[in-house]
N, C-alpha and C positions, 0 to 999 in steps of 0.2 A: 245708159241702159238701166232700167230698174228691175227689181226682182219681185216686187209685190204684185200679186195677181188676184183679180176678183172674178168669181164664177157664180153664175146663177142659171137655174133651169127654168124654162117656160114651156107650157103646152100651147101649141098653136091653136088658136081659136078661129072660128069661122070669120069673125070680124077682121082678122089679119089677112084674109084671103080674097082673091079675085073670084069670079063666078066658077072658074074651073077647080077651085079648091087649093090653088097654089098661092103661097104668100106673095102679096103685092109688094114689089121691090122697095117702094118708099118705106114700108113698115120696118125693114131691117135698120134703117137709119134711126127710127124711133127706138128700136131695141138697143142700138148702140148708145144713143143718148142716155137712156135709162141706166145702162151699165156704167157709163162714165160717171154719172152722179153716184151710183152705188160704190164704185171704185174709190171715189174721194171720201165718201162717208166711212167706208171700212178702213181706209188707210189713216185718215185723220181723226177718226172717232168723233166726228161732228156731223150732225144731220144736215141735209141739204138746206133746210130752213134756217139753220144757225150758221152756215158757212160764211155768209156775207157779214154778219155781225162779228163773228169770231176773228175774221181776217181783214175786215175793213174793205171788202170788195163788193162789186156789183154781182159778180159771178165769174164763171169760167166760160167765156163766150166762144161759141163755135165760129171759126172763120173758114174752114175747109172740111169737106167730107167726101170720101170715096168708098166705093164698094166693088168687090169682085164676086160675081154670082156664078158659082161653079156647079152646084147641084140644086135641084128644086127642093123646097121645103113645103110640106102640105098640111092641110087641116088634120088635126089629131096627133101630129108628130110632137114628141117631147125633145127639145133641143137644149144644148148647153151653150151659153155665151161666155167666153173667156176674154177678159180685157186686162190690159196693162199699159202703163205709160212707157213708151219706147224711148222717148227723149225729152229731157227738160232743157230749155234754153233760158235766156235772161227773163223774158216775160211771156214766153209761149211754151207749149209742149204738144207732143203728139201722143195719141192713144191708138193702140192696135187692138182690134177685135177679131175673134174667130168664133163663128157659129158652127157648132158641131152637131150633126144629125146622123144617127145610126153609126157612130164611130168614125165618121169622115167629116172633114172640113167642107161645109157646103157654101159658106159665105165668109169672105174676109173683108174687113172694113178698116178704115183709118180716118181719124179726125185730127185736125189741128185746132187748138184752142188757145186763148189768151187769158191771162190773169187781168181781169177788167175791173177798173176803179172809176169813180166819178172824176171827170176832168177838173183839175184844180181851178181853172179860170171860168169854167162854165159847167155847173153841176147838172145841166140838162144833157150833157154829152158824156161819153165814156172815153177812157184812155187806158193804156196798158201800164202795168207797174211790174217791177221785178218780183219774181216768185220768191217768197221768203225761204231761206236755206232750211229752216226747220220743217217746212212743208215737203221739200224735196227729200230730205233725210228720211221721212216716214215711209217713203216708197222704196227704200232699200237701195 
């Protein structure tokens, strides 16, 4: 379990919503993805653009995503998204997200991602690699 937490506020735009003015559920996964990259930038002090070059990876590839939609979020709401890595494994990790609206958790999300590198024998493919201990350490 890690202690480093990343928070950001967003104001819900009409483009996030369905015709009824409620956030279209797939948009929450976009919010979560953006927060995951922000979480890594903040913890590691490396921009998303420089993450690959700094650590010799292709990226932090998404392999599973889930959401629990408990309360609606609507056009004009200002929400806070709180994210943290809940578990690091050898080459993968889980990120937990909570979207808070008006003081209540409206949506919970979870992503599983892998530390992705170019395959040693076929650079057109990707493979997983162990997450460096210095990366894990920066998440507390």
